[in-house]
matplotlib code that plots the C-alpha trace (Angstrom):
import matplotlib.pyplot as plt

x = [16.4, 12.8, 12.4, 13.7, 11.7, 8.3, 9.3, 9.0, 5.9, 6.9, 5.6, 7.9, 7.4, 8.7, 8.8, 9.9, 11.0, 9.5, 10.9, 6.9, 5.9, 7.9, 7.5, 3.5, 4.2, 6.5, 3.6, 1.0, 3.0, 3.7, -0.1, -0.8, 1.6, 0.2, -3.4, -4.0, -5.4, -4.7, -5.0, -3.7, -2.9, -6.6, -8.0, -6.9, -9.5, -9.2, -11.8, -11.3, -11.9, -8.5, -6.6, -7.5, -7.5, -3.9, -3.5, -5.0, -2.6, 0.0, 1.3, 2.9, 6.1, 7.0, 4.1, 4.7, 5.5, 3.8, 6.4, 8.5, 8.2, 6.5, 4.0, 3.1, 2.2, 0.0, -1.8, -3.1, -3.8, -5.8, -7.7, -8.0, -11.4, -10.6, -8.6, -8.8, -7.4, -4.3, -3.9, -4.1, -1.3, 1.0, 1.0, 1.2, 3.9, 6.8, 8.6, 6.2, 2.8, 3.6, 2.4, -1.0, -1.7, -2.3, -5.0, -6.6, -6.7, -8.8, -11.0, -11.6, -12.8, -15.0, -12.4, -12.2, -14.6, -13.1, -12.2, -12.4, -10.7, -13.5, -17.4, -16.8, -14.2, -15.9, -17.3, -13.5, -12.1, -14.5, -12.6, -9.6, -11.2, -10.5, -7.1, -5.3, -3.0, -2.8, -1.4, -4.7, -6.5, -4.8, -5.5, -9.0, -9.0, -7.9, -10.2, -13.1, -12.2, -10.3, -11.8, -8.4, -8.2, -7.1, -3.6, -3.3, -4.3, -1.4, 1.0, 0.2, 1.2, 4.2, 5.1, 4.5, 6.6, 9.5, 9.3, 9.3, 8.8, 8.4, 5.9, 4.1, 3.7, 2.0, -0.1, -1.5, -2.5, -4.6, -6.0, -6.9, -8.9, -10.4, -11.7, -13.1, -15.7, -16.8, -17.7, -14.5, -12.5, -8.8, -7.9, -9.6, -8.1, -4.9, -5.4, -6.4, -3.8, -1.2, -2.6, -2.5, 1.5, 2.3, 0.5, 2.2, 5.5, 5.1, 1.8, 1.9, 0.5, -2.7, -2.3, 1.1, -0.1, -3.1, -1.1, 1.1, -1.7, -2.8, 0.0, 0.4, -3.4, -2.5, 0.6, -1.2, -4.2, -1.4, 0.2, -2.9, -4.6, -1.3, 1.1, 3.3, 3.4, 4.1, 6.6, 8.4, 8.1, 9.4, 12.6, 13.3, 13.0, 15.6, 17.6, 21.1, 20.3, 21.3, 19.9, 16.7, 16.4, 17.2, 14.3, 11.7, 12.6, 12.1, 8.8, 8.1, 8.4, 6.3, 3.7, 3.8, 5.8, 8.8, 11.8, 13.7, 17.5, 18.7, 18.7, 20.5, 17.4, 14.1, 15.9, 15.1, 17.4, 14.9, 12.5, 9.7, 6.9, 6.4, 3.2, 0.9, 3.2, 6.9, 9.3, 12.2, 15.6, 16.7, 20.2, 20.4, 20.5, 23.6, 26.6, 29.4, 27.3, 27.1, 24.1, 26.0, 26.4, 23.2, 21.4, 23.9, 22.9, 19.2, 19.7, 21.2, 18.8, 15.4, 17.2, 18.5, 16.6, 17.9, 21.2, 21.7, 25.1, 27.7, 29.7, 26.8, 26.6, 30.2, 30.2, 27.1, 27.8, 30.0, 32.6, 33.6, 30.2, 30.0, 33.6, 35.0, 34.5, 30.6, 30.7, 32.6, 29.8, 26.6, 28.2, 28.5, 25.0, 23.4, 22.6, 23.9, 22.1, 19.3, 21.7, 21.9, 25.2, 27.9, 27.6, 29.2, 33.2, 32.9, 31.4, 33.8, 36.8]
y = [-23.0, -21.6, -23.4, -26.7, -26.6, -25.8, -28.6, -31.3, -30.1, -28.1, -24.5, -21.6, -18.5, -15.0, -13.2, -9.3, -7.4, -3.9, -1.1, 0.8, -1.8, -0.6, 2.9, 2.3, 0.2, 3.1, 5.9, 3.8, 4.1, 7.6, 8.4, 5.8, 7.7, 11.8, 10.9, 7.6, 6.2, 2.3, 2.4, -1.1, -2.0, -3.7, -0.6, 2.0, 2.3, 2.0, 4.4, 8.0, 11.4, 12.6, 10.1, 10.4, 14.2, 13.3, 11.1, 13.3, 16.5, 14.2, 15.0, 11.4, 12.0, 9.0, 7.0, 3.6, 3.0, 6.3, 8.9, 9.3, 12.4, 10.9, 8.8, 12.3, 14.0, 11.1, 10.9, 14.9, 13.7, 10.5, 11.9, 8.3, 7.6, 4.3, 1.5, -0.2, 3.0, 2.7, -0.9, -0.3, 2.7, 0.5, -2.0, 0.4, 2.6, 0.3, 0.0, -1.8, -0.8, 2.8, 4.3, 2.8, 5.3, 8.0, 5.7, 4.7, 8.2, 9.2, 6.0, 6.7, 10.3, 9.7, 11.3, 7.7, 4.8, 1.5, -1.0, -4.4, -7.2, -9.5, -9.1, -12.0, -10.3, -7.2, -8.2, -9.1, -5.9, -3.7, -2.6, -1.4, 0.1, -2.4, -2.6, -5.8, -5.0, -7.8, -11.5, -12.8, -11.1, -13.2, -16.4, -15.5, -14.6, -18.0, -19.7, -17.5, -17.6, -21.0, -23.3, -23.5, -25.3, -23.1, -24.9, -24.5, -20.6, -20.7, -22.4, -19.8, -17.2, -18.0, -19.3, -15.4, -13.9, -16.2, -15.8, -19.4, -19.5, -23.1, -23.9, -20.7, -22.6, -25.3, -23.0, -21.3, -24.2, -25.1, -21.6, -21.5, -25.1, -23.9, -20.8, -22.4, -24.2, -20.6, -20.2, -17.9, -17.8, -18.5, -15.2, -13.3, -15.9, -15.6, -11.9, -11.8, -14.1, -11.9, -9.2, -11.1, -12.6, -8.8, -7.7, -11.1, -9.6, -7.1, -8.1, -7.4, -9.7, -8.2, -9.3, -8.4, -4.7, -5.0, -5.5, -3.0, -0.7, -1.2, -0.4, 3.0, 4.3, 2.7, 4.9, 7.9, 7.6, 8.2, 11.1, 12.6, 12.3, 12.5, 14.3, 14.9, 11.7, 9.8, 12.0, 11.7, 7.5, 8.4, 10.1, 7.9, 4.8, 6.7, 7.8, 6.5, 8.1, 11.7, 12.3, 10.3, 13.0, 15.9, 14.8, 14.3, 17.4, 19.3, 17.7, 18.5, 22.3, 21.8, 20.2, 23.7, 21.0, 22.6, 20.5, 21.8, 20.6, 18.6, 19.7, 18.0, 18.2, 17.5, 15.2, 11.6, 9.0, 8.9, 12.0, 13.1, 15.1, 18.4, 18.9, 18.6, 20.9, 20.6, 17.6, 17.5, 15.9, 13.0, 12.5, 9.2, 11.2, 13.2, 11.5, 10.0, 10.4, 6.7, 4.9, 4.3, 8.0, 9.0, 6.1, 7.5, 10.9, 10.3, 7.8, 10.1, 13.1, 10.4, 9.8, 13.1, 16.0, 18.4, 19.5, 23.4, 24.0, 22.2, 22.3, 20.0, 18.1, 16.9, 16.3, 13.9, 11.9, 8.7, 10.0, 6.1, 6.1, 9.9, 11.1, 14.2, 13.3, 12.7, 16.1, 18.1, 16.6, 17.4, 21.0, 21.0, 20.1, 22.8, 20.7, 22.6, 26.0, 26.2, 26.5, 30.4, 30.8, 30.5, 29.9, 26.9, 28.1, 28.6, 25.4, 23.2, 25.3]
z = [0.1, -0.3, -3.6, -2.6, 1.0, -1.0, -3.8, -1.1, 0.6, 3.5, 4.3, 4.2, 6.0, 5.9, 9.0, 8.9, 11.8, 11.7, 13.5, 12.8, 15.4, 17.9, 17.4, 17.6, 20.6, 22.2, 21.0, 23.2, 26.4, 26.1, 25.7, 28.4, 30.6, 29.6, 29.0, 31.2, 28.0, 27.7, 23.6, 22.1, 18.7, 18.2, 19.8, 16.4, 14.4, 10.5, 9.7, 11.1, 9.5, 10.9, 9.7, 6.0, 5.7, 6.6, 3.7, 1.6, 2.3, 2.3, 5.6, 5.4, 6.8, 9.3, 8.1, 7.6, 3.4, 2.7, 3.3, 0.1, -2.0, -5.0, -2.6, -0.9, -4.2, -5.4, -2.3, -2.5, -6.4, -5.3, -1.9, -0.3, 1.3, 2.4, 3.4, -0.5, -1.7, 0.5, 0.0, -4.0, -3.5, -1.6, -4.2, -7.5, -5.9, -7.4, -10.7, -13.4, -11.7, -11.4, -14.5, -13.5, -10.5, -12.7, -14.4, -10.7, -9.7, -13.0, -12.5, -8.9, -9.2, -12.8, -15.1, -17.1, -17.3, -15.8, -19.0, -18.0, -20.1, -20.0, -19.0, -16.5, -14.8, -13.6, -10.4, -9.6, -10.6, -9.8, -6.5, -8.3, -11.4, -14.1, -13.4, -12.5, -9.4, -7.2, -7.7, -6.1, -9.0, -11.4, -9.8, -9.1, -12.6, -14.2, -11.8, -13.4, -16.8, -17.5, -14.4, -12.7, -9.6, -6.4, -7.1, -10.5, -10.2, -7.6, -9.9, -12.6, -10.1, -9.1, -12.8, -13.8, -10.4, -10.9, -15.0, -15.7, -20.2, -20.5, -17.8, -19.1, -22.4, -20.8, -18.5, -21.2, -23.3, -20.4, -20.0, -23.5, -23.0, -20.1, -21.5, -24.7, -22.2, -20.9, -25.0, -24.9, -28.0, -28.7, -29.7, -27.0, -24.6, -25.7, -25.5, -21.8, -21.0, -22.3, -20.1, -17.1, -17.8, -18.1, -14.7, -13.6, -13.8, -11.2, -9.5, -6.0, -3.3, -2.1, 1.3, 1.8, 0.9, 2.7, 6.2, 5.4, 4.5, 8.0, 9.8, 7.9, 9.2, 12.5, 12.4, 10.8, 13.3, 16.0, 14.0, 13.6, 16.9, 19.1, 17.2, 19.9, 21.3, 17.8, 16.9, 19.6, 19.2, 15.8, 17.3, 20.1, 17.5, 14.8, 17.9, 16.4, 13.3, 12.9, 9.2, 10.5, 13.9, 11.6, 9.0, 11.8, 13.9, 10.8, 10.4, 13.7, 13.8, 10.4, 12.4, 15.0, 17.6, 19.2, 19.9, 23.0, 23.2, 25.7, 29.2, 32.1, 34.3, 32.4, 29.5, 29.5, 27.7, 24.7, 23.2, 25.7, 25.7, 27.6, 26.8, 23.3, 21.5, 22.9, 22.8, 24.7, 23.0, 24.2, 26.3, 24.5, 21.0, 21.8, 19.9, 21.6, 24.7, 26.2, 27.7, 30.8, 31.1, 30.4, 33.1, 35.7, 35.4, 35.4, 38.1, 40.2, 39.4, 40.3, 43.8, 44.8, 42.5, 40.1, 39.5, 40.8, 38.5, 37.0, 40.4, 42.0, 38.7, 38.9, 42.6, 42.4, 39.3, 39.4, 37.3, 36.2, 34.6, 33.0, 32.5, 31.3, 27.6, 28.4, 30.3, 27.6, 24.9, 26.8, 27.2, 23.2, 23.1, 25.7, 28.2, 30.6, 29.6, 31.9, 34.8, 34.1, 35.7, 33.2, 29.5, 27.3, 27.4, 31.0, 31.5, 29.0, 30.5]

ax = plt.figure().add_subplot(projection="3d")
ax.plot(x, y, z, "-o")
ax.set_aspect("equal")
plt.show()
């Protein structure tokens, strides 16, 4: 277990598999195909006016970590102008520190003066307007005020986060002793430690929050600068979740992007971009239509051209891959509507 691994001096690492990385990768491929622009993850800037305007409007549906309704409301009040604001919001928007979001917003917009637990901490806490948000700030504060070593500061962080009362009593004594060497009296040291302990219960890891905020900015850049390509990627990576697909189609409509239904002659397996304002539904998103059936349809179409009508389709398809059930499912979804020589009931019959 993690705790045992750390006790014997081994390094414990957590790896997160994030769908967002796949969405970005897919969007970049669509951009390359449509605009012949070979953007890489590293090319996406962290400072872009259109990107921050998107955050300021709260138009963050489909944006990593920032798409909940509550978060969007706070973003409209915060009007973020830099990466630091998004790192802070990501750390604050969780049970515990959430009540500090309004304080952060007021202080950012100079409606409230920042307060610092001690003058020695002003430089450390200036970027967050006097609010202790990150675990790293608690660690740094113990080093500044009580001369803790890096190792001791990390021990304090763990004790606070994992709620180890016996160890906290010992560390409090060491903190007060160290603070006295910096001419901080016992009462003040206790008061500061109480505040650190309270924040330590929910203090978020800054490096984690920063990594997430950077990913959010990259997704927001793509949404604000390549909206159709980005939304097609988001829809594709949620292709098996009807609820999510419906949500993102609604967002496309709000953005002025039309999502056309599936079409036997135009749809790919995934959602595809027809032009800057039009996305075509992917055949792979049709319920009960298997991947093998879609592959057979697309492969035949690429080799021998568009299907002329329902009879041409059934003559040319490998019916062991694409059977009667598959055809009925596509008919229900309107994939044959472009044939213009019959209606869905007739095709079904």
